[in-house]
C-alpha positions in Angstrom: 177.0 -106.3 38.8 176.6 -103.6 41.4 179.6 -102.9 43.5 179.6 -101.3 47.0 183.4 -101.2 47.6 183.2 -97.7 49.1 180.4 -98.5 51.4 182.3 -101.4 53.1 185.9 -100.0 52.7 186.7 -100.5 56.4 189.8 -101.9 58.1 187.7 -104.7 59.6 186.2 -105.9 56.4 189.6 -105.6 54.6 191.2 -107.7 57.3 188.6 -110.4 56.9 189.0 -110.4 53.2 192.8 -110.7 53.4 192.5 -113.7 55.8 190.0 -115.4 53.5 192.3 -115.0 50.6 195.2 -116.4 52.6 193.1 -119.4 53.6 191.9 -119.8 50.0 188.2 -119.2 50.9 185.6 -117.2 49.1 184.1 -114.9 51.8 181.0 -112.7 51.9 179.1 -110.5 54.4 175.6 -111.7 54.0 172.0 -111.3 55.2 170.6 -108.6 57.5 173.7 -106.4 57.7 173.8 -106.0 53.9 170.0 -105.3 53.9 170.4 -102.7 56.6 173.4 -101.1 54.8 171.3 -100.6 51.6 168.4 -99.3 53.7 170.6 -97.0 55.6 169.7 -98.6 59.0 172.2 -99.1 61.8 173.3 -102.7 62.4 176.1 -104.2 64.5 175.5 -107.9 64.0 177.5 -109.1 61.0 177.2 -112.5 59.4 180.2 -113.8 57.4 179.9 -116.8 55.1 183.0 -118.7 54.0 182.9 -120.9 50.9 185.3 -123.7 50.3 187.4 -123.5 47.2 188.1 -126.8 45.4 191.9 -126.4 45.9 191.6 -125.3 49.6 192.4 -127.6 52.6 189.1 -129.2 53.9 189.5 -127.7 57.4 189.5 -124.1 56.1 185.9 -123.2 56.7 184.0 -120.7 58.9 185.7 -121.6 62.2 189.1 -121.4 60.7 188.4 -118.0 59.2 187.1 -116.8 62.6 190.2 -118.0 64.4 192.4 -116.3 61.9 190.5 -113.0 62.1 190.5 -113.1 65.9 194.2 -113.7 66.0 194.8 -110.7 63.7 192.5 -108.4 65.7 194.6 -109.3 68.8 193.7 -108.0 72.3 190.1 -107.0 72.8 188.8 -109.6 70.4 186.9 -112.5 72.0 186.5 -115.7 70.1 183.8 -118.3 70.8 183.7 -121.6 68.8 180.6 -123.8 68.4 182.0 -126.9 66.7 178.7 -128.8 67.0 177.1 -126.2 64.7 180.2 -125.4 62.6 180.0 -121.7 63.6 182.2 -119.2 65.5 181.7 -115.7 66.9 184.2 -112.9 67.3 183.3 -109.9 69.5 185.3 -106.7 69.6 183.8 -103.7 71.5 180.2 -103.4 70.3 180.8 -105.3 67.0 179.7 -108.9 66.7 180.9 -111.1 63.9 179.2 -114.5 63.2 181.2 -116.9 61.0 179.9 -120.0 59.2 180.6 -122.1 56.2 178.2 -122.0 53.3 175.5 -124.6 53.8 172.4 -126.2 52.4 169.5 -127.4 54.5 166.8 -130.0 54.4 163.8 -130.4 56.7 161.6 -133.0 58.3 157.9 -132.3 58.5 157.7 -132.5 62.3 160.5 -130.1 63.1 161.8 -126.7 62.0 165.4 -127.8 62.9 167.1 -128.4 59.6 169.6 -131.1 58.5 172.6 -129.1 57.6 175.4 -130.0 55.1 178.2 -128.1 53.5 177.1 -126.2 50.4 177.8 -123.5 47.8 177.0 -119.8 48.2 174.0 -120.3 45.9 172.7 -123.1 48.1 173.3 -120.8 51.2 171.4 -118.0 49.6 168.6 -120.4 48.6 168.0 -121.3 52.2 167.6 -117.7 53.3 164.1 -116.7 54.4 163.5 -113.6 52.3 165.1 -112.0 49.2 166.1 -109.0 51.1 168.1 -111.2 53.5 169.8 -113.2 50.7 172.1 -110.4 49.6 175.8 -111.0 49.8 178.8 -108.6 49.4 182.2 -110.2 48.5 185.1 -109.4 50.7 187.9 -111.1 48.6 190.4 -108.6 47.2 189.7 -109.4 43.5 185.9 -108.9 43.8 185.8 -106.6 46.9 182.3 -105.0 47.3 180.6 -107.0 44.5 176.9 -107.6 45.3 175.5 -111.0 44.7 171.7 -110.7 44.4 170.3 -113.8 42.8 166.7 -113.1 43.7 166.5 -109.4 43.0 166.3 -108.4 46.6 167.4 -104.9 45.8 164.3 -104.3 43.7 162.2 -105.8 46.4 163.7 -103.3 48.9 163.0 -100.5 46.4 159.4 -101.6 46.1 159.1 -102.3 49.9 158.2 -106.0 49.4 158.7 -109.1 51.6 159.1 -112.1 49.3 160.7 -115.5 49.7 163.6 -116.6 47.4 162.0 -120.0 46.6 158.5 -121.4 46.8 156.9 -119.7 49.8 154.8 -122.8 50.7 158.0 -124.8 51.1 159.8 -122.0 52.9 157.0 -121.6 55.5 156.2 -125.3 55.8 159.9 -126.1 56.4 160.4 -123.4 59.0 157.0 -121.9 60.2 158.8 -119.3 62.3 159.5 -117.6 59.0 155.8 -116.6 58.9 156.3 -114.6 62.1 159.5 -113.2 60.7 157.8 -112.1 57.5 155.2 -110.2 59.5 157.9 -108.8 61.9 160.0 -107.5 59.0 157.0 -105.9 57.3 156.2 -104.2 60.6 159.8 -103.0 61.3 160.6 -101.9 57.8 157.3 -100.5 56.7 157.2 -103.1 53.9 154.3 -105.1 52.4 153.9 -108.8 52.2 154.0 -109.9 48.5 150.7 -111.5 47.6 152.3 -115.0 47.2 154.0 -114.5 50.6 150.7 -113.5 52.3 148.7 -116.4 50.7 151.3 -118.9 51.6 151.3 -117.8 55.3 147.5 -118.1 55.2 147.7 -121.6 53.8 150.4 -122.8 56.2 149.3 -121.0 59.3 148.5 -124.3 61.2 152.2 -125.2 60.9 152.9 -122.6 63.6 152.0 -125.3 66.1 155.5 -126.8 65.9 157.2 -123.5 66.9 158.0 -123.0 70.6 156.2 -120.3 72.5 159.5 -118.7 73.3 160.4 -118.1 69.7 157.0 -116.7 69.0 157.2 -114.4 72.0 160.6 -113.1 70.7 159.1 -112.2 67.4 156.1 -110.5 69.1 158.4 -108.5 71.3 160.2 -107.2 68.2 156.8 -106.3 66.6 155.9 -104.5 69.8 159.0 -102.3 69.7 158.4 -101.2 66.1 157.2 -97.7 65.2 153.7 -98.9 64.4 153.1 -102.3 66.2 149.5 -102.4 65.0 150.7 -103.3 61.5 152.1 -106.6 62.8 149.0 -107.5 64.8 146.7 -106.7 61.9 148.8 -108.9 59.6 148.7 -111.7 62.2 144.9 -111.4 62.2 144.5 -111.2 58.4 146.7 -114.2 57.8 144.8 -116.3 60.4 147.7 -116.7 62.8 146.3 -114.5 65.5 143.7 -116.9 67.0 146.3 -119.7 66.9 149.0 -117.8 68.9 146.8 -115.3 70.9 143.1 -116.3 71.1 142.4 -113.9 73.9 143.3 -111.0 71.7 141.4 -112.4 68.7 138.3 -112.5 71.0 138.3 -108.7 71.1 137.3 -108.6 67.4 133.9 -107.6 66.1 130.9 -105.5 67.0 127.6 -106.7 68.4 124.4 -104.7 67.8 121.3 -104.9 69.9 118.2 -102.6 69.6 120.2 -100.5 67.2 123.0 -99.9 69.6 126.5 -101.3 69.0 129.8 -101.0 70.8 133.2 -100.1 69.3 135.4 -102.9 67.9 137.6 -103.5 70.9 140.4 -105.1 68.8 140.8 -102.0 66.6 140.5 -99.7 69.5 143.2 -101.7 71.3 145.6 -101.4 68.3 145.0 -97.6 68.2 145.8 -97.3 71.9 149.0 -99.4 71.3 150.0 -97.1 68.4 149.3 -94.0 70.5 151.6 -95.3 73.2 154.3 -96.3 70.6 154.1 -92.7 69.1 154.8 -91.3 72.6 157.7 -93.6 73.6 161.1 -94.7 72.3 161.9 -98.4 72.2 163.5 -99.8 75.4 163.2 -102.7 77.7 160.8 -100.8 80.0 158.7 -99.4 77.2 158.2 -102.9 75.8 156.1 -103.8 78.9 154.2 -100.5 78.8 153.2 -101.4 75.2 152.1 -104.9 76.4 150.0 -103.1 79.0 148.4 -101.1 76.2 147.7 -104.2 74.2 146.2 -106.0 77.2 144.4 -103.1 78.9 140.9 -104.2 77.6 141.6 -107.9 77.4 138.8 -108.5 80.0 136.1 -106.9 78.0 134.7 -110.0 76.2 134.2 -111.7 79.6 132.5 -108.6 81.1 130.3 -107.6 78.2 126.6 -107.3 79.1 123.5 -105.7 77.7 121.6 -103.2 79.9 118.3 -101.9 78.4 118.9 -98.5 79.9 122.7 -98.1 79.4 123.3 -100.2 76.4 126.5 -102.3 76.2 128.5 -102.3 79.4 131.9 -103.7 80.4 131.8 -103.5 84.2 134.9 -104.4 86.0 136.7 -105.4 82.8 139.9 -103.9 84.2 139.7 -106.2 87.2 138.9 -109.3 85.1 141.7 -108.4 82.7 144.2 -108.0 85.5 143.3 -111.5 86.7 143.9 -112.9 83.2 147.4 -111.5 82.9 149.3 -114.3 84.8 147.8 -117.0 82.7 148.4 -115.1 79.4 152.0 -114.5 80.4 152.5 -118.1 81.4 151.0 -119.5 78.2 152.9 -117.1 75.9 156.2 -117.7 77.8 156.5 -114.0 78.8 158.4 -113.3 82.0 156.5 -114.3 85.2 158.3 -111.6 87.3 158.1 -107.9 88.1 157.4 -107.2 84.4 154.2 -109.2 84.6 153.3 -107.5 87.9 153.8 -104.1 86.2 151.5 -105.0 83.3 148.9 -106.4 85.6 149.0 -103.3 87.7 148.4 -101.0 84.8 145.6 -103.1 83.4 143.9 -103.1 86.8 144.3 -99.3 87.3 143.7 -98.0 83.8 140.1 -97.0 84.5 140.8 -95.2 87.8 142.0 -91.8 86.2 139.0 -91.6 83.9 136.6 -92.3 86.7 138.3 -89.5 88.7 137.8 -86.9 86.0 134.2 -88.0 85.4 133.4 -87.6 89.1 134.3 -84.8 91.5 138.0 -85.2 92.2 138.6 -85.6 95.9 142.0 -85.3 97.5 141.4 -88.7 99.1 140.8 -90.4 95.7 143.9 -88.8 94.2 146.0 -89.9 97.2 144.8 -93.5 96.8 145.6 -93.5 93.1 149.1 -92.1 93.8 149.6 -94.7 96.5 148.5 -97.7 94.4 150.3 -96.7 91.2 153.5 -95.7 93.0 156.4 -95.0 90.6 154.3 -96.2 87.7 151.9 -93.3 87.9 153.4 -91.5 84.9 153.2 -94.6 82.7 149.5 -95.1 83.9 148.6 -91.5 82.8 150.4 -92.0 79.5 148.3 -95.1 78.9 145.1 -93.3 79.9 145.9 -90.5 77.5 146.5 -93.0 74.7 143.2 -94.7 75.6 141.3 -91.6 74.2 140.4 -92.7 70.7 137.1 -91.0 70.1 136.5 -89.4 66.7 134.8 -86.5 68.4 137.6 -83.9 68.6 135.8 -81.8 71.2 135.4 -84.9 73.5 139.1 -85.8 73.0 140.2 -82.3 73.9 138.0 -82.3 77.0 139.5 -85.6 78.3 143.0 -84.4 77.7 142.3 -81.1 79.5 140.8 -83.0 82.4 143.8 -85.3 82.6 146.0 -82.3 82.6 144.1 -80.9 85.6 144.3 -84.3 87.3 148.1 -84.4 86.8 148.4 -80.9 88.3 146.4 -82.1 91.4 148.6 -85.1 91.7 151.7 -83.0 91.6 150.4 -80.7 94.3 149.4 -83.5 96.6 152.6 -85.4 96.1 154.7 -82.4 97.0 152.6 -81.7 100.1 151.8 -85.2 101.4 154.6 -87.4 99.9 152.1 -90.2 99.2 153.8 -92.2 96.4 155.3 -95.5 97.7 154.9 -94.3 101.3 154.8 -96.6 104.3 152.8 -95.7 107.4 155.2 -93.7 109.6 154.3 -95.9 112.6 155.5 -99.4 111.8 154.2 -102.7 113.2 157.1 -103.1 115.7 156.3 -99.8 117.2 152.6 -100.6 117.4 153.3 -103.8 119.3 155.7 -102.1 121.7 153.4 -99.1 122.5 150.3 -101.3 123.0 152.1 -104.4 124.5 150.8 -106.6 121.7 152.1 -109.9 120.3 152.1 -110.4 116.5 148.5 -110.7 115.5 145.9 -109.5 113.0 145.1 -106.5 115.2 148.5 -105.0 114.5 147.9 -105.2 110.7 144.4 -103.7 111.2 145.8 -100.7 113.1 148.6 -100.2 110.6 146.0 -100.1 107.7 143.8 -97.7 109.7 146.7 -95.3 110.0 147.4 -95.7 106.3 143.7 -95.0 105.4 143.7 -92.0 107.7 146.6 -90.5 105.8 145.2 -91.2 102.4 141.8 -89.7 103.5 143.5 -86.6 104.7 142.4 -87.1 108.4 146.0 -86.9 109.5 149.2 -85.7 107.8 151.9 -88.2 106.7 154.0 -87.5 109.8 155.2 -89.8 112.6 153.9 -87.8 115.6 150.4 -87.3 114.1 150.3 -91.0 113.2 151.3 -92.1 116.7 148.7 -89.9 118.3 146.0 -91.3 115.9 147.2 -94.8 116.9 146.7 -94.1 120.6 143.3 -92.7 119.9 142.3 -95.8 118.0 143.7 -98.0 120.8 141.6 -96.2 123.4 138.4 -96.5 121.3 139.1 -100.3 121.0 139.9 -100.8 124.6 143.6 -101.6 123.8 145.0 -98.9 126.0 
């Protein structure tokens, strides 16, 4: 039996082991923390399983162990008890301990919520989703650091395999969320799905219908924050889950040819753009939504695709159509309907503007308008546009990158001179009404927009006195003064 005493020889684990011995419990750190220890990955969430000994008092289970540990840790340790579920949590600083008694589970076909009963350590390991998550390290003093690996999870880690402890058809049918978790772990860890695991997901894919959209979204977000998110989306496609959870993305697949002319596979292009963005960013809450914008930037192409005998395949206004789809997609997938959705919608809407600017003669006016509309998201927009260059023609790719660099330089110059980003017209509505003796009406808004357009077009500088003089000129022309 392998022993990892030196790897877990910490005051915290020793304390937990001593309290378990005192309460006559067998005690193990189990699951993801052990997996990450062996993979040399950082992990702060620690699951502790307590197992009843025959001679121990019946009340000495996971909650009792958590209470004893929290008492020994003293000030700074926060205990939360969830008696309904038989679990408890102890938090101290940035460490989080979850305590539970060993259990066995059974399932009903219409629900992923198990019927839970007290069980043995073996039964607790049997219920784990994957072999790499069924590893347990003993914390009792006489066996401290002993590894219990009944399903050879260590070998699976060495071979980079995701495999279920028991029959995968039962595992995935009982809790279909585990299909998403299998793909998520494969993406995060750079592992492969064992052939039996892959085939069972494919067979049981329709069971995903009993999983809430919120739980699916949580797994998708974890896939999106991985180093190469495309791995997860490709596995979702190959297992048949993609059209069930995200039909709009599945609709991007395939190439249509007419008169010998085809278009690129938008699905594969989208995944390349997503990986390009991932390679240029570090995972964070904000970056998550930039990556969603990358995934959705061409979502409007199937609806806009048309054949033009002269031009071939066209996707006119796909950015506009895609932006209109974002609220419904976010609502269906239970993604946040707030400023994060607005941010994604904005980037999808604007992602064609920079490339149109570099293909045309770049005017100061057009650059000012892009700066104004993108606001503080202009850097994210340009990063997305750089990532959108996926041509295999190296010369073309370099030309686009060079043109974007020139566009960025022009943006910087105009921003420093004109202060356009997030600006408001220097003459506000209240001043317009006061100067022209107007009541609140549509004319006030029209005049304010005219001042804004004059600044963006470079007719007047972004200054109060110039804007006021322009207002008075407009008023005279319209007979308002």
